[in-house]
C-alpha positions as CSV (number, residue, x, y, z in Angstrom):
1,X,-13.0,-87.6,-7.6
2,X,-12.4,-91.3,-8.0
3,X,-8.6,-90.7,-7.5
4,X,-9.2,-89.7,-3.7
5,X,-8.7,-93.0,-1.6
6,X,-11.2,-93.8,1.3
7,X,-8.4,-92.7,3.6
8,X,-7.9,-89.1,2.0
9,X,-11.5,-88.7,2.1
10,X,-11.7,-89.6,5.6
11,X,-9.1,-87.0,6.6
12,X,-10.6,-84.4,4.6
13,X,-14.0,-84.9,6.7
14,X,-12.0,-85.2,9.8
15,X,-10.3,-82.2,9.1
16,X,-13.4,-80.4,8.1
17,X,-15.2,-81.3,11.2
18,X,-12.3,-80.0,13.2
19,X,-12.7,-76.7,11.7
20,X,-16.6,-76.9,12.9
21,X,-15.3,-77.7,16.2
22,X,-13.0,-74.6,16.6
23,X,-13.9,-71.5,18.8
24,X,-12.7,-69.3,16.0
25,X,-11.2,-69.8,12.5
26,X,-9.4,-67.3,10.0
27,X,-10.1,-68.1,6.6
28,X,-7.6,-67.7,3.8
29,X,-9.1,-64.5,2.8
30,X,-8.2,-63.2,6.5
31,X,-12.0,-63.3,7.6
32,X,-12.5,-64.6,10.8
33,X,-15.5,-66.7,11.5
34,X,-17.1,-67.7,14.9
35,X,-17.8,-71.4,15.6
36,X,-20.8,-73.2,14.9
37,X,-22.8,-74.8,17.6
38,X,-26.1,-76.8,18.1
39,X,-28.0,-77.8,15.0
40,X,-26.3,-75.6,13.0
41,X,-23.0,-77.3,13.6
42,X,-24.7,-80.7,13.2
43,X,-26.0,-79.6,9.5
44,X,-22.9,-78.5,8.3
45,X,-21.5,-81.7,9.6
46,X,-24.3,-83.6,8.0
47,X,-24.0,-82.2,4.5
48,X,-20.2,-83.1,4.8
49,X,-20.7,-86.7,5.9
50,X,-23.7,-87.1,3.3
51,X,-21.3,-86.0,0.6
52,X,-18.8,-88.6,1.5
53,X,-18.7,-92.3,0.5
54,X,-16.9,-92.8,3.9
55,X,-18.5,-92.2,7.2
56,X,-16.0,-91.8,10.0
57,X,-17.0,-91.8,13.5
58,X,-17.3,-88.2,13.8
59,X,-20.1,-88.3,11.6
60,X,-22.3,-90.2,14.0
61,X,-23.9,-87.3,16.0
62,X,-25.0,-85.3,12.7
63,X,-26.2,-88.4,10.6
64,X,-28.1,-89.5,13.8
65,X,-29.9,-86.2,13.9
66,X,-30.5,-86.2,10.1
67,X,-32.0,-89.7,10.0
68,X,-34.0,-89.1,13.2
69,X,-36.2,-86.5,11.1
70,X,-39.0,-88.7,9.1
71,X,-40.2,-86.2,6.8
72,X,-38.4,-84.8,3.8
73,X,-39.1,-81.4,4.4
74,X,-37.9,-81.6,8.0
75,X,-34.5,-83.0,6.5
76,X,-34.3,-80.0,4.0
77,X,-34.9,-77.7,6.9
78,X,-32.3,-79.2,9.1
79,X,-29.6,-79.1,6.2
80,X,-30.7,-75.5,5.4
81,X,-29.4,-74.5,8.8
82,X,-25.8,-74.6,7.7
83,X,-24.6,-71.0,6.6
84,X,-24.2,-71.2,2.9
85,X,-23.1,-69.0,-0.1
86,X,-24.8,-69.1,-3.4
87,X,-23.6,-72.5,-4.5
88,X,-24.7,-74.3,-1.5
89,X,-28.3,-74.6,-2.5
90,X,-27.2,-76.9,-5.5
91,X,-25.2,-79.2,-2.8
92,X,-28.0,-79.5,-0.6
93,X,-30.2,-80.4,-3.7
94,X,-27.4,-83.0,-4.8
95,X,-27.4,-84.7,-1.5
96,X,-31.2,-85.0,-1.2
97,X,-31.0,-86.6,-4.7
98,X,-28.3,-89.0,-3.5
99,X,-30.2,-90.0,-0.5
100,X,-33.6,-90.4,-2.2
101,X,-35.3,-87.6,-0.7
């Protein structure tokens, strides 16, 4: 991942956040998903932003919400709101490790 520049990572995060903001998206496998909203959306954005070494301005609302939570179990519960597949539990654990939770 070291070959990616900060600009590339920022564009990737902004693109991912844009997908989260879309009303409806069609995945490459043809499945259609509805947009996320509220804390679910913020949770997914926080996961993306916490995983990135750069923090574009689009990360501000989700990170504000995440860091407003004081107790580790509250932060974990918030991050778990993002819909996930079987690999996301490891991602959540990795992010908690990076943030010292």
